[in-house]
All heavy atoms as TSV, in Angstrom:
chain	resi	resn	atom	element	x	y	z
A	1	MET	N	N	-0.301	-26.169	6.839
A	1	MET	CA	C	0.215	-25.454	5.681
A	1	MET	C	C	-0.333	-24.031	5.694
A	1	MET	O	O	-1.518	-23.802	5.882
A	1	MET	CB	C	-0.204	-26.173	4.402
A	1	MET	CG	C	0.382	-25.593	3.163
A	1	MET	SD	S	0.052	-26.728	1.808
A	1	MET	CE	C	0.154	-25.634	0.480
A	2	GLU	N	N	0.533	-23.050	5.486
A	2	GLU	CA	C	0.140	-21.650	5.513
A	2	GLU	C	C	-0.580	-21.279	4.231
A	2	GLU	O	O	-0.146	-21.593	3.136
A	2	GLU	CB	C	1.385	-20.779	5.680
A	2	GLU	CG	C	1.054	-19.326	5.896
A	2	GLU	CD	C	2.293	-18.511	6.195
A	2	GLU	OE1	O	3.101	-18.941	7.032
A	2	GLU	OE2	O	2.451	-17.451	5.572
A	3	GLN	N	N	-1.725	-20.618	4.401
A	3	GLN	CA	C	-2.517	-20.204	3.256
A	3	GLN	C	C	-1.934	-18.924	2.673
A	3	GLN	O	O	-1.605	-18.001	3.398
A	3	GLN	CB	C	-3.952	-19.973	3.705
A	3	GLN	CG	C	-4.892	-19.630	2.590
A	3	GLN	CD	C	-6.322	-19.466	3.096
A	3	GLN	OE1	O	-6.572	-19.520	4.285
A	3	GLN	NE2	N	-7.239	-19.266	2.186
A	4	THR	N	N	-1.780	-18.882	1.361
A	4	THR	CA	C	-1.288	-17.676	0.715
A	4	THR	C	C	-2.389	-17.116	-0.178
A	4	THR	O	O	-3.034	-17.849	-0.917
A	4	THR	CB	C	-0.025	-17.936	-0.125
A	4	THR	OG1	O	-0.319	-18.937	-1.101
A	4	THR	CG2	C	1.122	-18.415	0.743
A	5	ILE	N	N	-2.605	-15.818	-0.059
A	5	ILE	CA	C	-3.604	-15.135	-0.868
A	5	ILE	C	C	-3.033	-13.808	-1.332
A	5	ILE	O	O	-2.044	-13.338	-0.788
A	5	ILE	CB	C	-4.913	-14.883	-0.086
A	5	ILE	CG1	C	-4.651	-13.979	1.126
A	5	ILE	CG2	C	-5.571	-16.173	0.330
A	5	ILE	CD1	C	-5.907	-13.449	1.773
A	6	ASN	N	N	-3.660	-13.234	-2.307
A	6	ASN	CA	C	-3.290	-11.892	-2.757
A	6	ASN	C	C	-4.169	-10.914	-1.983
A	6	ASN	O	O	-5.329	-10.695	-2.313
A	6	ASN	CB	C	-3.505	-11.750	-4.259
A	6	ASN	CG	C	-3.087	-10.388	-4.761
A	6	ASN	OD1	O	-2.810	-9.477	-3.986
A	6	ASN	ND2	N	-3.033	-10.240	-6.070
A	7	CYS	N	N	-3.607	-10.332	-0.933
A	7	CYS	CA	C	-4.369	-9.444	-0.055
A	7	CYS	C	C	-4.943	-8.250	-0.812
A	7	CYS	O	O	-6.018	-7.763	-0.465
A	7	CYS	CB	C	-3.505	-8.962	1.102
A	7	CYS	SG	S	-3.014	-10.278	2.226
A	8	ALA	N	N	-4.245	-7.764	-1.814
A	8	ALA	CA	C	-4.700	-6.583	-2.551
A	8	ALA	C	C	-6.035	-6.834	-3.238
A	8	ALA	O	O	-6.832	-5.916	-3.399
A	8	ALA	CB	C	-3.648	-6.175	-3.573
A	9	THR	N	N	-6.315	-8.059	-3.615
A	9	THR	CA	C	-7.585	-8.348	-4.275
A	9	THR	C	C	-8.566	-9.073	-3.360
A	9	THR	O	O	-9.756	-8.795	-3.390
A	9	THR	CB	C	-7.365	-9.205	-5.538
A	9	THR	OG1	O	-6.659	-10.398	-5.185
A	9	THR	CG2	C	-6.576	-8.447	-6.585
A	10	ALA	N	N	-8.094	-9.975	-2.521
A	10	ALA	CA	C	-8.985	-10.771	-1.680
A	10	ALA	C	C	-9.526	-10.010	-0.474
A	10	ALA	O	O	-10.607	-10.294	0.009
A	10	ALA	CB	C	-8.275	-12.036	-1.206
A	11	CYS	N	N	-8.787	-9.030	0.006
A	11	CYS	CA	C	-9.162	-8.345	1.257
A	11	CYS	C	C	-9.642	-6.917	1.027
A	11	CYS	O	O	-9.456	-6.053	1.879
A	11	CYS	CB	C	-7.982	-8.367	2.223
A	11	CYS	SG	S	-7.410	-10.028	2.643
A	12	ILE	N	N	-10.263	-6.673	-0.096
A	12	ILE	CA	C	-10.733	-5.327	-0.421
A	12	ILE	C	C	-11.710	-4.816	0.639
A	12	ILE	O	O	-11.659	-3.665	1.040
A	12	ILE	CB	C	-11.385	-5.296	-1.824
A	12	ILE	CG1	C	-10.315	-5.510	-2.885
A	12	ILE	CG2	C	-12.121	-3.987	-2.061
A	12	ILE	CD1	C	-10.852	-5.659	-4.284
A	13	ASP	N	N	-12.576	-5.681	1.118
A	13	ASP	CA	C	-13.577	-5.283	2.110
A	13	ASP	C	C	-13.128	-5.569	3.533
A	13	ASP	O	O	-13.922	-5.502	4.457
A	13	ASP	CB	C	-14.903	-6.000	1.837
A	13	ASP	CG	C	-15.517	-5.572	0.512
A	13	ASP	OD1	O	-15.405	-4.385	0.167
A	13	ASP	OD2	O	-16.093	-6.436	-0.172
A	14	GLY	N	N	-11.868	-5.910	3.727
A	14	GLY	CA	C	-11.337	-6.227	5.051
A	14	GLY	C	C	-10.592	-7.547	5.004
A	14	GLY	O	O	-10.802	-8.365	4.116
A	15	CYS	N	N	-9.728	-7.741	5.973
A	15	CYS	CA	C	-8.902	-8.948	6.015
A	15	CYS	C	C	-9.770	-10.191	6.157
A	15	CYS	O	O	-10.642	-10.257	7.028
A	15	CYS	CB	C	-7.912	-8.864	7.178
A	15	CYS	SG	S	-6.784	-10.265	7.262
A	16	ILE	N	N	-9.542	-11.186	5.307
A	16	ILE	CA	C	-10.343	-12.411	5.373
A	16	ILE	C	C	-9.658	-13.499	6.195
A	16	ILE	O	O	-10.285	-14.492	6.523
A	16	ILE	CB	C	-10.675	-12.945	3.953
A	16	ILE	CG1	C	-9.403	-13.326	3.194
A	16	ILE	CG2	C	-11.498	-11.931	3.179
A	16	ILE	CD1	C	-9.674	-14.036	1.879
A	17	LEU	N	N	-8.388	-13.303	6.556
A	17	LEU	CA	C	-7.674	-14.319	7.328
A	17	LEU	C	C	-7.666	-14.025	8.826
A	17	LEU	O	O	-7.263	-14.875	9.618
A	17	LEU	CB	C	-6.230	-14.458	6.828
A	17	LEU	CG	C	-6.063	-14.969	5.408
A	17	LEU	CD1	C	-4.589	-15.026	5.035
A	17	LEU	CD2	C	-6.699	-16.328	5.237
A	18	GLY	N	N	-8.069	-12.824	9.209
A	18	GLY	CA	C	-8.103	-12.485	10.630
A	18	GLY	C	C	-6.725	-12.527	11.268
A	18	GLY	O	O	-5.774	-11.962	10.747
A	19	ASN	N	N	-6.597	-13.207	12.393
A	19	ASN	CA	C	-5.328	-13.286	13.114
A	19	ASN	C	C	-4.288	-14.145	12.410
A	19	ASN	O	O	-3.132	-14.181	12.823
A	19	ASN	CB	C	-5.551	-13.804	14.539
A	19	ASN	CG	C	-6.265	-12.782	15.399
A	19	ASN	OD1	O	-6.194	-11.588	15.138
A	19	ASN	ND2	N	-6.967	-13.252	16.402
A	20	LYS	N	N	-4.653	-14.839	11.351
A	20	LYS	CA	C	-3.694	-15.651	10.581
A	20	LYS	C	C	-3.095	-14.862	9.421
A	20	LYS	O	O	-2.336	-15.399	8.632
A	20	LYS	CB	C	-4.388	-16.910	10.053
A	20	LYS	CG	C	-4.816	-17.860	11.149
A	20	LYS	CD	C	-5.470	-19.083	10.585
A	20	LYS	CE	C	-5.923	-20.003	11.712
A	20	LYS	NZ	N	-6.602	-21.188	11.197
A	21	CYS	N	N	-3.440	-13.595	9.341
A	21	CYS	CA	C	-2.952	-12.738	8.255
A	21	CYS	C	C	-1.429	-12.617	8.334
A	21	CYS	O	O	-0.881	-12.302	9.387
A	21	CYS	CB	C	-3.584	-11.352	8.362
A	21	CYS	SG	S	-2.981	-10.200	7.116
A	22	PRO	N	N	-0.720	-12.839	7.213
A	22	PRO	CA	C	0.740	-12.706	7.224
A	22	PRO	C	C	1.190	-11.253	7.367
A	22	PRO	O	O	2.346	-10.991	7.686
A	22	PRO	CB	C	1.163	-13.285	5.870
A	22	PRO	CG	C	-0.037	-13.143	5.000
A	22	PRO	CD	C	-1.233	-13.274	5.916
A	23	ASN	N	N	0.293	-10.311	7.170
A	23	ASN	CA	C	0.638	-8.886	7.266
A	23	ASN	C	C	0.162	-8.257	8.565
A	23	ASN	O	O	0.131	-7.037	8.682
A	23	ASN	CB	C	0.044	-8.131	6.077
A	23	ASN	CG	C	0.595	-8.646	4.765
A	23	ASN	OD1	O	1.806	-8.793	4.618
A	23	ASN	ND2	N	-0.269	-8.949	3.833
A	24	ILE	N	N	-0.191	-9.056	9.547
A	24	ILE	CA	C	-0.738	-8.542	10.808
A	24	ILE	C	C	0.243	-7.605	11.508
A	24	ILE	O	O	-0.160	-6.680	12.203
A	24	ILE	CB	C	-1.182	-9.696	11.732
A	24	ILE	CG1	C	-2.167	-9.183	12.782
A	24	ILE	CG2	C	0.002	-10.383	12.356
A	24	ILE	CD1	C	-2.897	-10.294	13.516
A	25	LYS	N	N	1.533	-7.822	11.299
A	25	LYS	CA	C	2.547	-6.991	11.955
A	25	LYS	C	C	2.462	-5.532	11.530
A	25	LYS	O	O	2.919	-4.643	12.230
A	25	LYS	CB	C	3.940	-7.547	11.680
A	25	LYS	CG	C	4.291	-7.599	10.207
A	25	LYS	CD	C	5.585	-8.317	9.954
A	25	LYS	CE	C	5.751	-8.547	8.466
A	25	LYS	NZ	N	6.666	-9.604	8.167
A	26	TYR	N	N	1.855	-5.254	10.398
A	26	TYR	CA	C	1.747	-3.885	9.899
A	26	TYR	C	C	0.518	-3.159	10.437
A	26	TYR	O	O	0.421	-1.942	10.329
A	26	TYR	CB	C	1.720	-3.869	8.372
A	26	TYR	CG	C	2.950	-4.497	7.763
A	26	TYR	CD1	C	2.870	-5.698	7.082
A	26	TYR	CD2	C	4.190	-3.893	7.890
A	26	TYR	CE1	C	4.007	-6.280	6.537
A	26	TYR	CE2	C	5.326	-4.464	7.344
A	26	TYR	CZ	C	5.223	-5.668	6.668
A	26	TYR	OH	O	6.339	-6.236	6.135
A	27	ARG	N	N	-0.433	-3.885	11.010
A	27	ARG	CA	C	-1.665	-3.261	11.505
A	27	ARG	C	C	-1.388	-2.216	12.580
A	27	ARG	O	O	-1.947	-1.129	12.541
A	27	ARG	CB	C	-2.608	-4.322	12.075
A	27	ARG	CG	C	-3.339	-5.108	11.058
A	27	ARG	CD	C	-4.362	-5.984	11.743
A	27	ARG	NE	N	-4.845	-7.000	10.821
A	27	ARG	CZ	C	-5.600	-8.004	11.177
A	27	ARG	NH1	N	-5.948	-8.162	12.432
A	27	ARG	NH2	N	-6.009	-8.880	10.286
A	28	GLU	N	N	-0.578	-2.562	13.557
A	28	GLU	CA	C	-0.308	-1.646	14.664
A	28	GLU	C	C	0.370	-0.375	14.162
A	28	GLU	O	O	-0.015	0.732	14.545
A	28	GLU	CB	C	0.560	-2.322	15.726
A	28	GLU	CG	C	0.727	-1.489	16.970
A	28	GLU	CD	C	1.468	-2.237	18.069
A	28	GLU	OE1	O	1.236	-3.432	18.260
A	28	GLU	OE2	O	2.289	-1.567	18.727
A	29	ALA	N	N	1.365	-0.528	13.296
A	29	ALA	CA	C	2.068	0.643	12.761
A	29	ALA	C	C	1.119	1.507	11.929
A	29	ALA	O	O	1.166	2.743	12.000
A	29	ALA	CB	C	3.260	0.208	11.927
A	30	THR	N	N	0.246	0.881	11.172
A	30	THR	CA	C	-0.704	1.613	10.353
A	30	THR	C	C	-1.708	2.363	11.221
A	30	THR	O	O	-1.994	3.541	10.986
A	30	THR	CB	C	-1.444	0.661	9.394
A	30	THR	OG1	O	-0.484	-0.007	8.583
A	30	THR	CG2	C	-2.417	1.402	8.504
A	31	SER	N	N	-2.233	1.686	12.228
A	31	SER	CA	C	-3.182	2.326	13.136
A	31	SER	C	C	-2.546	3.510	13.854
A	31	SER	O	O	-3.154	4.577	13.986
A	31	SER	CB	C	-3.703	1.321	14.165
A	31	SER	OG	O	-4.463	0.327	13.536
A	32	LYS	N	N	-1.298	3.337	14.279
A	32	LYS	CA	C	-0.582	4.414	14.971
A	32	LYS	C	C	-0.387	5.609	14.031
A	32	LYS	O	O	-0.588	6.759	14.423
A	32	LYS	CB	C	0.762	3.896	15.473
A	32	LYS	CG	C	1.536	4.909	16.284
A	32	LYS	CD	C	2.830	4.312	16.814
A	32	LYS	CE	C	3.606	5.363	17.585
A	32	LYS	NZ	N	4.874	4.853	18.064
A	33	PHE	N	N	-0.008	5.339	12.789
A	33	PHE	CA	C	0.182	6.407	11.801
A	33	PHE	C	C	-1.120	7.174	11.584
A	33	PHE	O	O	-1.136	8.405	11.568
A	33	PHE	CB	C	0.679	5.824	10.472
A	33	PHE	CG	C	0.790	6.847	9.372
A	33	PHE	CD1	C	1.870	7.697	9.307
A	33	PHE	CD2	C	-0.200	6.949	8.405
A	33	PHE	CE1	C	1.973	8.649	8.295
A	33	PHE	CE2	C	-0.111	7.894	7.399
A	33	PHE	CZ	C	0.975	8.746	7.345
A	34	ILE	N	N	-2.222	6.448	11.436
A	34	ILE	CA	C	-3.518	7.089	11.193
A	34	ILE	C	C	-3.941	7.935	12.387
A	34	ILE	O	O	-4.453	9.041	12.223
A	34	ILE	CB	C	-4.586	6.027	10.843
A	34	ILE	CG1	C	-4.280	5.425	9.470
A	34	ILE	CG2	C	-5.990	6.630	10.875
A	34	ILE	CD1	C	-5.124	4.223	9.125
A	35	GLU	N	N	-3.715	7.428	13.593
A	35	GLU	CA	C	-4.107	8.160	14.800
A	35	GLU	C	C	-3.247	9.408	15.025
A	35	GLU	O	O	-3.749	10.429	15.479
A	35	GLU	CB	C	-3.990	7.258	16.029
A	35	GLU	CG	C	-5.055	6.198	16.110
A	35	GLU	CD	C	-4.854	5.255	17.275
A	35	GLU	OE1	O	-4.080	5.579	18.205
A	35	GLU	OE2	O	-5.470	4.177	17.260
A	36	GLU	N	N	-1.953	9.323	14.698
A	36	GLU	CA	C	-1.026	10.400	15.024
A	36	GLU	C	C	-0.791	11.391	13.893
A	36	GLU	O	O	-0.133	12.406	14.092
A	36	GLU	CB	C	0.315	9.808	15.464
A	36	GLU	CG	C	0.213	9.010	16.753
A	36	GLU	CD	C	1.530	8.382	17.169
A	36	GLU	OE1	O	2.527	8.508	16.418
A	36	GLU	OE2	O	1.561	7.759	18.243
A	37	THR	N	N	-1.305	11.106	12.707
A	37	THR	CA	C	-1.047	11.960	11.555
A	37	THR	C	C	-2.338	12.641	11.123
A	37	THR	O	O	-3.336	11.974	10.869
A	37	THR	CB	C	-0.478	11.123	10.383
A	37	THR	OG1	O	0.628	10.365	10.855
A	37	THR	CG2	C	-0.030	12.005	9.244
A	38	SER	N	N	-2.297	13.948	11.033
A	38	SER	CA	C	-3.497	14.682	10.613
A	38	SER	C	C	-3.733	14.472	9.118
A	38	SER	O	O	-2.823	14.122	8.365
A	38	SER	CB	C	-3.347	16.175	10.904
A	38	SER	OG	O	-2.407	16.756	10.019
A	39	LEU	N	N	-4.968	14.715	8.713
A	39	LEU	CA	C	-5.306	14.587	7.298
A	39	LEU	C	C	-4.480	15.549	6.457
A	39	LEU	O	O	-4.027	15.201	5.362
A	39	LEU	CB	C	-6.800	14.819	7.089
A	39	LEU	CG	C	-7.314	14.649	5.661
A	39	LEU	CD1	C	-6.969	13.266	5.121
A	39	LEU	CD2	C	-8.801	14.893	5.600
A	40	ASP	N	N	-4.242	16.748	6.978
A	40	ASP	CA	C	-3.419	17.719	6.255
A	40	ASP	C	C	-2.007	17.192	6.032
A	40	ASP	O	O	-1.431	17.350	4.951
A	40	ASP	CB	C	-3.364	19.052	7.000
A	40	ASP	CG	C	-4.689	19.801	6.953
A	40	ASP	OD1	O	-5.464	19.571	6.001
A	40	ASP	OD2	O	-4.933	20.620	7.861
A	41	GLN	N	N	-1.433	16.534	7.056
A	41	GLN	CA	C	-0.092	15.955	6.909
A	41	GLN	C	C	-0.099	14.839	5.878
A	41	GLN	O	O	0.828	14.710	5.081
A	41	GLN	CB	C	0.406	15.415	8.253
A	41	GLN	CG	C	0.793	16.484	9.241
A	41	GLN	CD	C	1.164	15.887	10.580
A	41	GLN	OE1	O	0.378	15.150	11.169
A	41	GLN	NE2	N	2.365	16.193	11.048
A	42	MET	N	N	-1.147	14.009	5.890
A	42	MET	CA	C	-1.244	12.918	4.912
A	42	MET	C	C	-1.334	13.477	3.496
A	42	MET	O	O	-0.708	12.945	2.569
A	42	MET	CB	C	-2.456	12.031	5.207
A	42	MET	CG	C	-2.306	11.185	6.439
A	42	MET	SD	S	-3.737	10.108	6.599
A	42	MET	CE	C	-3.718	9.779	8.339
A	43	LEU	N	N	-2.102	14.545	3.329
A	43	LEU	CA	C	-2.214	15.170	2.012
A	43	LEU	C	C	-0.883	15.769	1.564
A	43	LEU	O	O	-0.523	15.673	0.388
A	43	LEU	CB	C	-3.305	16.242	2.021
A	43	LEU	CG	C	-4.731	15.713	2.142
A	43	LEU	CD1	C	-5.711	16.861	2.329
A	43	LEU	CD2	C	-5.103	14.864	0.949
A	44	GLU	N	N	-0.131	16.360	2.494
A	44	GLU	CA	C	1.189	16.890	2.163
A	44	GLU	C	C	2.124	15.773	1.719
A	44	GLU	O	O	2.886	15.925	0.757
A	44	GLU	CB	C	1.783	17.621	3.365
A	44	GLU	CG	C	1.160	18.960	3.640
A	44	GLU	CD	C	1.721	19.608	4.897
A	44	GLU	OE1	O	2.836	19.257	5.329
A	44	GLU	OE2	O	1.025	20.479	5.457
A	45	ILE	N	N	2.078	14.642	2.414
A	45	ILE	CA	C	2.909	13.486	2.050
A	45	ILE	C	C	2.554	13.022	0.638
A	45	ILE	O	O	3.434	12.772	-0.193
A	45	ILE	CB	C	2.723	12.341	3.069
A	45	ILE	CG1	C	3.288	12.736	4.437
A	45	ILE	CG2	C	3.368	11.052	2.564
A	45	ILE	CD1	C	2.896	11.796	5.571
A	46	ALA	N	N	1.252	12.926	0.358
A	46	ALA	CA	C	0.802	12.473	-0.959
A	46	ALA	C	C	1.206	13.459	-2.052
A	46	ALA	O	O	1.656	13.052	-3.133
A	46	ALA	CB	C	-0.712	12.275	-0.951
A	47	GLN	N	N	1.057	14.754	-1.784
A	47	GLN	CA	C	1.432	15.761	-2.780
A	47	GLN	C	C	2.927	15.741	-3.064
A	47	GLN	O	O	3.357	15.873	-4.215
A	47	GLN	CB	C	0.993	17.146	-2.317
A	47	GLN	CG	C	-0.499	17.341	-2.382
A	47	GLN	CD	C	-0.942	18.659	-1.769
A	47	GLN	OE1	O	-0.205	19.298	-1.029
A	47	GLN	NE2	N	-2.170	19.058	-2.074
A	48	GLU	N	N	3.729	15.567	-2.023
A	48	GLU	CA	C	5.182	15.511	-2.213
A	48	GLU	C	C	5.568	14.289	-3.038
A	48	GLU	O	O	6.414	14.360	-3.925
A	48	GLU	CB	C	5.893	15.489	-0.850
A	48	GLU	CG	C	7.390	15.428	-0.946
A	48	GLU	CD	C	8.033	16.638	-1.611
A	48	GLU	OE1	O	7.409	17.722	-1.661
A	48	GLU	OE2	O	9.178	16.500	-2.097
A	49	ARG	N	N	4.938	13.153	-2.758
A	49	ARG	CA	C	5.236	11.931	-3.521
A	49	ARG	C	C	4.832	12.100	-4.983
A	49	ARG	O	O	5.544	11.686	-5.886
A	49	ARG	CB	C	4.516	10.734	-2.894
A	49	ARG	CG	C	4.733	9.442	-3.635
A	49	ARG	CD	C	6.225	9.057	-3.639
A	49	ARG	NE	N	6.430	7.936	-4.526
A	49	ARG	CZ	C	7.195	7.962	-5.609
A	49	ARG	NH1	N	7.882	9.040	-5.919
A	49	ARG	NH2	N	7.310	6.908	-6.370
A	50	LEU	N	N	3.672	12.734	-5.207
A	50	LEU	CA	C	3.223	12.966	-6.575
A	50	LEU	C	C	4.179	13.900	-7.304
A	50	LEU	O	O	4.520	13.673	-8.464
A	50	LEU	CB	C	1.804	13.548	-6.572
A	50	LEU	CG	C	1.207	13.850	-7.936
A	50	LEU	CD1	C	1.121	12.591	-8.797
A	50	LEU	CD2	C	-0.161	14.487	-7.789
A	51	ARG	N	N	4.643	14.947	-6.608
A	51	ARG	CA	C	5.590	15.885	-7.219
A	51	ARG	C	C	6.872	15.156	-7.624
A	51	ARG	O	O	7.390	15.333	-8.726
A	51	ARG	CB	C	5.908	17.018	-6.244
A	51	ARG	CG	C	6.743	18.124	-6.845
A	51	ARG	CD	C	7.145	19.168	-5.815
A	51	ARG	NE	N	8.077	18.655	-4.823
A	51	ARG	CZ	C	9.383	18.426	-5.040
A	51	ARG	NH1	N	9.896	18.649	-6.229
A	51	ARG	NH2	N	10.164	17.972	-4.087
A	52	LYS	N	N	7.386	14.296	-6.740
A	52	LYS	CA	C	8.597	13.540	-7.058
A	52	LYS	C	C	8.360	12.591	-8.224
A	52	LYS	O	O	9.213	12.441	-9.101
A	52	LYS	CB	C	9.056	12.741	-5.830
A	52	LYS	CG	C	9.677	13.592	-4.752
A	52	LYS	CD	C	10.131	12.738	-3.578
A	52	LYS	CE	C	10.746	13.577	-2.485
A	52	LYS	NZ	N	11.150	12.761	-1.334
A	53	LYS	N	N	7.186	11.956	-8.243
A	53	LYS	CA	C	6.863	11.016	-9.319
A	53	LYS	C	C	6.801	11.741	-10.661
A	53	LYS	O	O	7.259	11.226	-11.674
A	53	LYS	CB	C	5.534	10.333	-9.008
A	53	LYS	CG	C	5.117	9.284	-9.985
A	53	LYS	CD	C	5.936	8.048	-9.828
A	53	LYS	CE	C	5.410	6.941	-10.713
A	53	LYS	NZ	N	6.301	5.820	-10.792
A	54	MET	N	N	6.245	12.953	-10.662
A	54	MET	CA	C	6.122	13.709	-11.907
A	54	MET	C	C	7.485	14.163	-12.430
A	54	MET	O	O	7.645	14.394	-13.621
A	54	MET	CB	C	5.216	14.926	-11.694
A	54	MET	CG	C	3.785	14.575	-11.319
A	54	MET	SD	S	2.911	13.693	-12.584
A	54	MET	CE	C	2.434	15.041	-13.618
A	55	MET	N	N	8.466	14.290	-11.542
A	55	MET	CA	C	9.797	14.745	-11.942
A	55	MET	C	C	10.683	13.592	-12.415
A	55	MET	O	O	11.721	13.823	-13.020
A	55	MET	CB	C	10.464	15.483	-10.792
A	55	MET	CG	C	9.743	16.785	-10.445
A	55	MET	SD	S	10.542	17.693	-9.140
A	55	MET	CE	C	11.940	18.359	-10.029
A	56	GLU	N	N	10.261	12.349	-12.155
A	56	GLU	CA	C	11.047	11.197	-12.592
A	56	GLU	C	C	10.959	11.061	-14.110
A	56	GLU	O	O	9.945	11.398	-14.708
A	56	GLU	CB	C	10.510	9.909	-11.954
A	56	GLU	CG	C	10.717	9.812	-10.474
A	56	GLU	CD	C	10.077	8.564	-9.869
A	56	GLU	OE1	O	9.470	7.757	-10.611
A	56	GLU	OE2	O	10.194	8.398	-8.653
A	57	PRO	N	N	12.018	10.559	-14.722
A	57	PRO	CA	C	11.941	10.321	-16.165
A	57	PRO	C	C	10.927	9.216	-16.458
A	57	PRO	O	O	10.662	8.376	-15.602
A	57	PRO	CB	C	13.361	9.886	-16.536
A	57	PRO	CG	C	13.985	9.445	-15.265
A	57	PRO	CD	C	13.307	10.186	-14.167
A	58	PRO	N	N	10.359	9.215	-17.648
A	58	PRO	CA	C	9.369	8.182	-17.979
A	58	PRO	C	C	9.989	6.790	-17.977
A	58	PRO	O	O	11.169	6.613	-18.295
A	58	PRO	CB	C	8.884	8.572	-19.378
A	58	PRO	CG	C	9.930	9.475	-19.923
A	58	PRO	CD	C	10.616	10.120	-18.755
A	59	THR	N	N	9.195	5.831	-17.613
A	59	THR	CA	C	9.621	4.435	-17.644
A	59	THR	C	C	8.995	3.775	-18.861
A	59	THR	O	O	7.770	3.738	-18.995
A	59	THR	CB	C	9.150	3.700	-16.364
A	59	THR	OG1	O	9.667	4.388	-15.221
A	59	THR	CG2	C	9.630	2.266	-16.352
A	60	TRP	N	N	9.834	3.297	-19.744
A	60	TRP	CA	C	9.344	2.682	-20.962
A	60	TRP	C	C	9.118	1.189	-20.747
A	60	TRP	O	O	9.985	0.498	-20.234
A	60	TRP	CB	C	10.326	2.904	-22.116
A	60	TRP	CG	C	10.439	4.351	-22.454
A	60	TRP	CD1	C	11.395	5.213	-21.994
A	60	TRP	CD2	C	9.566	5.110	-23.277
A	60	TRP	NE1	N	11.171	6.472	-22.475
A	60	TRP	CE2	C	10.058	6.441	-23.271
A	60	TRP	CE3	C	8.437	4.813	-24.001
A	60	TRP	CZ2	C	9.424	7.447	-23.993
A	60	TRP	CZ3	C	7.816	5.817	-24.698
A	60	TRP	CH2	C	8.319	7.117	-24.705
A	61	VAL	N	N	7.970	0.723	-21.153
A	61	VAL	CA	C	7.660	-0.695	-21.078
A	61	VAL	C	C	7.578	-1.198	-22.501
A	61	VAL	O	O	6.698	-0.793	-23.270
A	61	VAL	CB	C	6.315	-0.940	-20.339
A	61	VAL	CG1	C	5.984	-2.416	-20.315
A	61	VAL	CG2	C	6.372	-0.352	-18.943
A	62	ILE	N	N	8.503	-2.079	-22.835
A	62	ILE	CA	C	8.541	-2.614	-24.202
A	62	ILE	C	C	8.029	-4.051	-24.160
A	62	ILE	O	O	8.600	-4.895	-23.477
A	62	ILE	CB	C	9.980	-2.578	-24.752
A	62	ILE	CG1	C	10.467	-1.125	-24.741
A	62	ILE	CG2	C	10.045	-3.187	-26.148
A	62	ILE	CD1	C	11.926	-0.951	-25.077
A	63	PRO	N	N	6.921	-4.313	-24.854
A	63	PRO	CA	C	6.385	-5.683	-24.840
A	63	PRO	C	C	7.339	-6.653	-25.528
A	63	PRO	O	O	8.043	-6.290	-26.467
A	63	PRO	CB	C	5.066	-5.568	-25.593
A	63	PRO	CG	C	5.174	-4.306	-26.374
A	63	PRO	CD	C	6.152	-3.421	-25.675
A	64	GLU	N	N	7.355	-7.834	-25.008
A	64	GLU	CA	C	8.216	-8.862	-25.613
A	64	GLU	C	C	7.648	-9.272	-26.958
A	64	GLU	O	O	6.439	-9.220	-27.194
A	64	GLU	CB	C	8.295	-10.079	-24.700
A	64	GLU	CG	C	8.962	-9.779	-23.389
A	64	GLU	CD	C	9.022	-11.001	-22.487
A	64	GLU	OE1	O	8.568	-12.088	-22.886
A	64	GLU	OE2	O	9.540	-10.863	-21.386
A	65	ASP	N	N	8.540	-9.677	-27.855
A	65	ASP	CA	C	8.098	-10.140	-29.166
A	65	ASP	C	C	7.298	-11.417	-29.004
A	65	ASP	O	O	7.638	-12.307	-28.247
A	65	ASP	CB	C	9.298	-10.402	-30.077
A	65	ASP	CG	C	10.032	-9.123	-30.419
A	65	ASP	OD1	O	9.418	-8.043	-30.397
A	65	ASP	OD2	O	11.231	-9.220	-30.722
A	66	ILE	N	N	6.223	-11.499	-29.744
A	66	ILE	CA	C	5.351	-12.681	-29.666
A	66	ILE	C	C	5.785	-13.715	-30.649
A	66	ILE	O	O	6.287	-13.557	-31.660
A	66	ILE	CB	C	3.879	-12.301	-29.893
A	66	ILE	CG1	C	3.462	-11.324	-28.799
A	66	ILE	CG2	C	2.999	-13.500	-29.946
A	66	ILE	CD1	C	2.058	-10.808	-28.929
């Protein structure tokens, strides 16, 4: 049976499943991106995303009636 975990909370200090990680396919692409992308380029990507996010209309969250 395949183990399911919430990687965002369980793997904060590193992957706990090792080679059984369901997201292992993303490791190579991530490593390649980090190796081939300068910090300045990463900051530009982040700034552009933030600029786009700031231009989006607000998203209203209405709590359900209790």
